[in-house]
C-alpha positions, 0 to 999 in steps of 0.5 A: 764388141766395141764396148769390150775393146774400150773396156779392155783398153781402159783397164790396161791404161788404168793398170799402167798408171797404177804401176807407175804410181806404185813404182813412184811410191816404192822409190819414195819409201827407199829414200825415207828408209835411207833417211831413217837408217841414218837417224835411227842407227846409233853412233859407232864405238871408237874402233880399235886402233884409234889413238885418242886425241889430246884432251884434259878432264878433271876427275872427282878428286880434282886431279887432271885426266888426259891421254898422258894418264893412259901413257903414265899407267904404262899398260892397259886401262879399262874405260867404262862410260855411263850416262844418267839418262841410260837405263841399260847403264843401271844394269851394266854398272854392277857387272862393270864394277865386278869385272874391274874390281881386281885391277886397281883404281889406276887401271880403271877410268869411269866416265859419268855423263849427266848430273843429278842424284843418279850421277852421285849414285854412279860416282859413289859406286865407282869411286873406290874402283876407278878414277871417275870423271863426271861431265856433260855430253859436250865434255872433253873426255866423252868427245875424245872418244867420239861421243859413243853410245851408252853404255860403252866399254873400252880397253886403252893401251899405254900409248892412248890407243883403243885396243877393244870396244864393246857395249857390254863388259861380257864382250870386252876382253878384260884381262885377269891382271893388267 
């Protein structure tokens, strides 16, 4: 009989230790999940209502592009951001070109981040439709938008404030005329 009591007490203690270890593991997994969420979640787009900071960049023709460029345009400007190391950018480039074709070069700004032959392909495809700026990831225009994920599409008003942002041109309310 004392053997059975000892066995039950042993199993009870073993279960209590197991429960404590399980709780410690769950706590540790929650900590790791929070760390992974911070690392894995993509950076956010520049939210609507944000006024872009002052910046100066140079387009492919050598002309200066700045927040004043949006102000000089006087209306809504469509901005498309593409990266040479982004496979989704390849898919969105033709859609972007088709959606902004009617707006005219002065109302469309395209940013190509990265270099190499792919940058030339993007620049060539966009040159007739948009003012094209090419720069690296630490470039002034890309930084002015808060280093968003690629591809990124924006509407910027005449005051240099973001009015809409999206991951796809389908999600962006590009007006029929600006």
